[in-house]
C-alpha positions as a printed Julia matrix, in Angstrom:
498×3 Matrix{Float64}:
  89.08   72.9   110.77
  86.7    75.42  109.28
  87.85   77.3   106.22
  89.07   80.8   107.06
  89.45   83.99  105.04
  90.14   83.49  101.39
  93.44   84.62   99.89
  93.99   88.31   99.43
  96.52   90.18   97.36
  99.01   92.3    99.28
  97.16   92.18  102.55
  93.54   91.07  102.43
  91.18   90.67   99.48
  87.61   91.92   99.46
  85.03   89.25  100.15
  81.79   89.31   98.19
  78.35   90.11   99.43
  74.9    88.83   98.43
  72.08   87.39  100.43
  68.62   88.63  101.15
  65.96   86.0   100.67
  68.5    83.35   99.71
  68.5    81.95  103.24
  64.75   81.59  103.52
  64.38   78.09  101.98
  67.21   76.77  104.13
  65.85   78.24  107.32
  62.37   77.06  106.51
  63.59   73.48  106.5
  65.09   73.77  110.0
  63.15   73.13  113.15
  64.3    75.55  115.86
  62.93   76.16  119.29
  61.46   79.64  119.53
  63.03   80.07  122.94
  66.52   79.6   121.46
  65.98   82.39  118.95
  64.58   84.63  121.66
  67.71   84.01  123.74
  69.86   84.89  120.72
  68.05   88.18  120.13
  68.22   89.03  123.81
  71.97   88.36  123.73
  72.25   91.09  121.13
  69.91   93.55  122.85
  71.45   93.26  126.31
  74.7    94.89  125.21
  74.16   98.39  126.56
  75.25  100.18  123.38
  72.68  102.41  121.67
  71.2   100.39  118.83
  68.85  101.48  116.07
  65.82   99.41  115.17
  67.47   98.49  111.87
  70.62   97.31  113.62
  68.54   95.19  115.99
  66.63   93.66  113.05
  69.82   92.84  111.17
  71.45   91.3   114.22
  68.34   89.22  114.7
  68.68   88.09  111.08
  72.19   86.89  111.81
  70.83   85.25  114.96
  68.49   83.19  112.77
  71.45   81.94  110.73
  73.26   81.09  113.94
  70.26   79.15  115.19
  70.03   77.27  111.9
  73.66   76.18  111.57
  75.27   76.2   115.05
  75.72   72.78  116.57
  74.72   74.22  119.95
  72.42   77.19  119.28
  71.75   77.57  123.01
  75.33   78.84  123.48
  74.86   82.61  123.24
  78.44   83.56  124.13
  79.66   83.51  120.47
  76.69   85.7   119.53
  77.74   88.27  122.11
  81.24   88.13  120.6
  79.76   88.84  117.16
  77.69   91.7   118.58
  80.73   93.27  120.26
  82.57   93.32  116.94
  79.55   94.54  114.99
  78.84   97.55  117.2
  82.5    98.59  117.06
  82.49   98.49  113.28
  79.34  100.61  113.19
  80.85  103.12  115.61
  84.48  103.31  114.51
  84.91  102.46  110.82
  86.05  105.33  108.61
  82.89  105.16  106.5
  79.27  104.71  107.5
  78.48  101.17  106.33
  74.85  100.13  106.4
  73.6    97.44  108.74
  72.2    95.39  105.85
  75.54   95.37  104.02
  77.45   94.22  107.08
  75.08   91.39  107.94
  74.82   90.35  104.29
  78.58   89.88  104.22
  78.58   87.94  107.51
  75.8    85.6   106.47
  77.31   85.06  103.04
  80.57   84.02  104.69
  78.74   81.3   106.62
  76.7    80.09  103.65
  79.81   79.76  101.48
  80.76   76.83  103.69
  77.66   74.99  102.38
  76.92   73.78  105.9
  74.4    71.22  106.98
  71.88   72.44  109.57
  73.2    72.33  113.14
  76.67   71.31  111.92
  79.01   74.2   112.72
  80.78   74.75  116.06
  79.39   78.01  117.45
  82.79   79.68  117.81
  83.84   78.63  114.31
  80.59   79.86  112.78
  80.98   83.3   114.36
  84.65   83.52  113.45
  83.82   82.76  109.82
  81.08   85.4   109.88
  83.42   88.0   111.4
  86.13   87.21  108.86
  83.7    87.78  106.01
  82.1    90.88  107.49
  85.36   92.69  108.24
  86.98   91.57  104.97
  84.13   93.25  103.09
  85.19   96.7   104.31
  88.58   97.44  102.72
  91.89   95.63  102.07
  93.42   96.58  105.43
  90.61   95.85  107.88
  90.49   92.36  109.31
  89.38   90.25  112.23
  92.3    88.83  114.22
  91.83   85.66  116.2
  93.87   85.15  119.35
  96.89   83.66  117.52
  96.9    86.35  114.84
  96.67   89.06  117.48
  99.68   87.59  119.27
 101.68   87.49  116.02
 100.72   91.08  115.23
 102.04   92.29  118.57
 105.21   90.25  118.08
 105.77   91.92  114.72
 105.42   95.43  116.14
 107.93   94.57  118.88
 110.42   93.57  116.2
 111.44   90.16  117.63
 109.97   86.74  116.88
 110.86   83.17  115.96
 110.85   82.64  112.21
 112.68   82.84  108.89
 113.39   86.53  108.41
 111.43   87.56  105.33
 109.05   90.4   104.62
 106.15   88.97  102.63
 102.84   89.79  101.03
 100.09   87.81   99.33
  99.74   87.72   95.56
  97.45   85.52   93.46
  96.87   83.16   96.39
 100.53   82.52   97.26
 103.13   84.2    99.46
 105.39   86.68   97.66
 108.74   87.67   99.14
 109.16   91.44   99.38
 112.69   91.04  100.72
 114.71   88.82  103.05
 115.92   90.51  106.21
 119.66   90.99  106.32
 121.56   88.33  108.29
 118.6    85.95  108.73
 118.03   82.3   107.75
 115.97   83.41  104.74
 118.82   85.5   103.36
 121.38   82.73  103.97
 119.07   80.26  102.21
 119.13   82.48   99.12
 115.53   83.68   99.06
 115.14   86.72   96.82
 112.72   89.58   96.35
 109.91   88.45   94.04
 110.12   84.76   94.94
 106.73   83.07   95.24
 106.31   80.55   98.06
 103.71   78.04   96.9
 103.98   75.28   99.54
 104.91   75.08  103.21
 106.1    71.63  104.33
 104.46   70.21  101.22
 101.07   71.78  101.94
  99.82   74.36   99.4
  99.63   77.98  100.5
  96.67   78.65   98.25
  93.49   78.9   100.31
  95.31   80.39  103.3
  95.29   84.01  104.38
  98.49   85.99  104.71
  98.24   85.8   108.52
  97.77   82.04  108.38
 100.78   81.59  106.1
 102.95   83.83  108.3
 101.86   81.88  111.4
 102.89   78.61  109.7
 106.3    80.03  108.8
 106.96   81.25  112.32
 107.77   78.7   115.0
 110.23   77.49  117.6
 113.88   78.39  117.01
 115.76   75.32  115.78
 112.75   73.81  114.02
 112.84   73.2   110.27
 110.43   74.19  107.51
 110.51   73.22  103.83
 109.47   75.84  101.29
 108.58   75.3    97.65
 109.71   78.36   95.73
 108.65   79.54   92.29
 111.24   81.97   90.89
 110.98   83.7    87.54
 113.2    82.05   84.93
 113.9    78.82   86.84
 112.07   75.62   87.67
 110.27   75.56   91.04
 112.58   74.3    93.77
 112.51   73.31   97.43
 114.59   74.82  100.21
 114.82   73.84  103.88
 115.32   76.57  106.47
 115.98   76.32  110.21
 114.0    78.91  112.18
 115.81   81.34  114.47
 114.92   84.2   116.77
 114.56   87.08  114.33
 115.47   90.49  115.63
 114.04   92.67  112.92
 116.29   95.72  112.96
 114.28   98.73  111.95
 117.29  100.98  111.27
 120.64  100.43  109.58
 123.25  102.93  108.49
 126.61  103.29  106.82
 128.82  106.02  105.46
 128.91  106.58  101.7
 131.94  108.8   101.42
 131.07  111.98  103.3
 127.31  111.26  103.16
 125.31  109.3   105.7
 123.06  106.51  104.43
 120.15  105.73  106.76
 117.92  102.77  105.96
 114.61  102.56  107.84
 113.08   99.19  106.98
 109.9    99.39  109.06
 108.27  101.33  111.85
 108.29   99.0   114.83
 108.96   99.75  118.49
 112.72   99.68  117.92
 112.75  102.43  115.3
 113.08  105.52  117.5
 115.95  104.14  119.56
 117.66  102.82  116.43
 117.33  106.19  114.71
 118.9   108.14  117.54
 121.79  105.71  117.82
 122.38  105.69  114.06
 122.37  109.48  113.73
 124.83  109.82  116.62
 127.17  107.25  115.04
 126.93  108.94  111.61
 127.96  112.27  113.13
 130.83  110.67  115.04
 132.18  108.77  112.03
 131.91  111.54  109.43
 132.78  114.45  111.71
 133.29  117.82  109.98
 133.17  116.17  106.53
 129.49  115.22  107.03
 127.77  116.63  103.92
 124.23  115.26  103.89
 121.9   112.32  104.47
 120.07  109.78  102.34
 116.96  108.46  104.11
 115.97  105.22  102.39
 112.3   104.28  102.81
 112.06  102.0    99.78
 109.99   98.85  100.33
 109.14  100.02  103.84
 105.54   98.85  104.34
 104.88  101.11  107.33
 104.0   100.21  110.89
 103.33  102.25  113.99
 102.05  105.8   113.55
 103.93  107.19  116.54
 107.21  105.93  115.1
 106.6   107.67  111.78
 105.83  110.9   113.64
 109.1   110.51  115.56
 111.1   110.04  112.35
 109.58  113.04  110.57
 109.89  115.21  113.68
 113.56  114.21  114.0
 114.39  116.31  110.92
 111.89  119.16  111.24
 112.19  122.26  113.37
 108.52  123.2   113.0
 105.46  122.79  110.81
 102.74  120.25  110.23
 103.68  116.58  109.92
 100.32  115.02  109.16
  96.61  115.38  109.83
  94.24  112.49  110.47
  90.53  112.63  109.61
  87.94  110.0   110.35
  84.25  109.67  109.57
  83.41  112.95  111.25
  85.09  115.73  109.2
  84.84  118.09  112.16
  87.14  115.93  114.29
  90.61  116.3   112.81
  93.78  115.31  114.64
  96.9   117.23  113.71
 100.51  116.46  114.55
 103.09  119.24  114.44
 106.87  119.12  114.66
 108.81  120.38  117.65
 112.19  122.15  117.5
 115.23  119.95  116.99
 116.81  118.56  113.8
 119.06  115.5   114.13
 120.64  116.32  110.75
 121.3   119.9   111.89
 120.03  121.46  108.67
 122.15  119.35  106.3
 120.45  118.45  102.99
 118.4   115.25  102.89
 117.27  113.03  100.02
 114.4   110.63  100.76
 114.21  107.51   98.59
 110.79  105.94   97.97
 109.28  103.42   95.58
 106.05  101.5    95.04
 106.75   99.45   98.17
 106.87  102.52  100.4
 103.54  102.63  102.19
 101.61  104.13  105.08
 104.03  105.4   107.75
 106.75  105.73  105.09
 104.48  107.98  103.07
 103.73  110.15  106.1
 107.46  110.81  106.56
 108.11  111.4   102.85
 105.25  113.84  102.31
 105.99  115.74  105.53
 109.65  116.3   104.64
 108.72  117.09  101.04
 105.97  119.62  101.72
 107.95  121.32  104.47
 110.81  121.7   101.94
 113.15  119.82  104.27
 114.08  117.09  101.79
 114.03  116.21   98.11
 112.03  113.04   97.5
 113.49  110.79   94.82
 112.46  107.45   93.32
 109.15  106.16   92.0
 105.6   106.93   93.23
 104.78  105.36   96.57
 102.13  102.72   97.23
  99.3   105.03   98.28
  98.13  103.53  101.59
  96.97  106.61  103.44
  94.72  104.94  105.99
  94.9   104.44  109.75
  94.28  101.02  111.25
  93.48  100.7   114.94
  93.67   97.32  116.69
  90.87   97.02  119.24
  90.85   93.86  121.42
  87.41   92.35  121.87
  86.03   91.32  125.3
  85.87   87.59  124.56
  89.0    87.05  122.44
  90.82   88.34  119.4
  90.6    91.85  118.04
  89.47   94.03  115.19
  92.0    95.77  112.99
  89.81   98.52  111.58
  90.48  101.38  109.22
  89.31  104.36  111.26
  90.76  107.4   109.47
  92.82  108.71  106.54
  96.15  110.56  106.56
  96.75  113.88  104.82
  99.99  115.74  104.16
 100.79  119.16  105.66
  99.04  120.95  102.78
  95.97  118.72  103.04
  97.11  116.59  100.12
  95.69  113.07  100.16
  97.94  110.02  100.4
  95.19  107.39  100.14
  95.03  105.8    96.66
  97.33  108.52   95.27
 100.62  108.06   97.08
 103.55  110.46   97.19
 104.95  111.81   93.93
 108.76  112.16   93.94
 110.36  115.51   93.2
 112.81  113.61   90.99
 111.39  110.55   89.28
 113.86  107.74   88.6
 112.62  105.85   85.57
 113.5   102.17   86.1
 115.56  100.28   83.53
 112.81   97.68   83.33
 109.12   98.49   83.66
 107.85   97.22   87.0
 104.42   95.61   87.13
 103.86   96.58   90.76
 100.38   96.73   92.19
  99.48   99.82   94.21
  96.78  100.62   96.75
  94.3   101.91   94.16
  94.47   98.53   92.39
  93.28   96.61   95.46
  89.69   95.35   95.4
  87.67   97.46   97.82
  90.38  100.11   98.29
  89.11  103.39   99.69
  89.2   106.32   97.29
  91.05  109.59   97.78
  89.1   112.35   99.51
  91.25  115.25   98.32
  92.66  116.45   94.99
  95.56  114.61   93.4
  99.07  116.04   93.61
  99.58  118.47   90.75
 103.38  118.69   91.04
 105.48  118.01   87.96
 108.39  115.69   88.68
 111.79  116.05   87.1
 112.89  112.71   85.69
 116.12  110.74   85.26
 116.67  107.34   83.68
 117.89  104.82   86.24
 120.48  103.63   83.73
 122.02  107.13   83.83
 122.56  106.96   87.59
 126.0   105.95   88.87
 126.28  102.63   90.68
 126.45  102.66   94.47
 126.28  100.19   97.3
 127.66   96.65   97.04
 129.53   95.56   93.91
 127.42   92.45   93.38
 124.17   94.41   93.86
 124.63   97.89   92.4
 122.0   100.38   93.54
 121.69  103.08   90.89
 118.82  104.88   92.59
 121.0   105.31   95.64
 123.77  106.42   93.29
 121.57  109.23   91.99
 120.69  110.29   95.55
 124.37  110.49   96.47
 125.15  112.37   93.25
 122.41  114.9    93.99
 123.85  115.61   97.43
 127.36  115.89   95.98
 126.12  118.27   93.27
 124.57  120.56   95.86
 121.4   121.36   93.89
 118.86  119.66   91.64
 119.83  121.92   88.76
 123.52  120.99   88.83
 122.64  117.32   89.35
 120.32  117.24   86.3
 122.85  119.14   84.19
 125.52  116.59   85.08
 123.22  113.69   84.22
 122.25  115.1    80.82
 125.86  116.04   80.0
 127.48  112.71   80.7
 124.76  110.09   80.93
 126.75  108.55   83.78
 128.39  110.83   86.28
């Protein structure tokens, strides 16, 4: 099997570029029929999309590499697949990337395999080239093969066969963000921060995040053995039986006379789950209902329409978010419609460094429209839109096509959302954010100038379960009980613990 994308931290790591004349000695040593190369170039030109002379030259340059290393260079179908992806990148990506840069990245991806002439299966060669080309754009753009596309759709539907863990990639291994409540992963004792180094004895290193996730998913009832590296203990092995995972997007409970609403991700189940949860909160608390905590901590995002639904659920009017792509004159705006599921009651939104993308849209909308107080630590800073576009032959492109902006025009990308009340953690967290990712897009608007009020986490009262006290939640509840930020801060400073 041909080597796929190299490991990437968080989502996908930037591949290198290089090239130029480096291929000339290799190509010079290959004997190719001129007619084969002509067929390859014609495969590119017969697309029907407008194509500049430079684009045609660069595609022809990739065609030469294909002719040199494909085991069957007469098969032009994979070349058409490459062309389809290439023209979409040129037309839709959020930034105008030069033809030379894109083809350099594609060719470099092939050459890193150190192939012998005429040795690579045509489909595998093109897939490797597409992986490298799309990976060179930014940490969130990627090429999805047919299996990865299927898994992506399964994830957005919120139901799949697997273990029940939210994961990311860090230093070449899988890192557990959190186990999903009530799943095999939670019952097996996996914890946030665990590093999964081996799957069924095979090392994770060298795999992409998508590849590792695909290996962990599987038929319900089947077993997988994980090797886990946990801070402070020796690496250990754990066996887990896969189940059908119904990834609940929304959970709720009553905390005294305050509703606690946990939105874990923005999949297709979120809107229905939200409406049901809010109805049940109102029915359980009745006239005593005092306010709402909306917990978006460690919510990595998901579907844009679901984030718009959540923000709109608590806003009577005003801007939710604006979306701007490569053309600054083509801005999409999304405004709230009348109707507030919390009926004007005060809201505290909890965020942290794991709150990203759709979570940040909700937090900044409620914050800037003065509908909620945002509390916690600065969010991740992923303010970019990814669109999944299926390709004619197979697979799809997940491309960054635009950036999000808050109601005031404030950038989210690389900056994140700054809480109104900063909760200083008891232990400093070495958490990587969007701006730390290789190849991350920069902000295109000024940074947030707001000055946060701050509270030490150790001064927050404990809340939640006895064996896992949640002091940040405790501060959110205390703020709602106090009735104002001023009284809350006065109580904190007066007693340390309230």
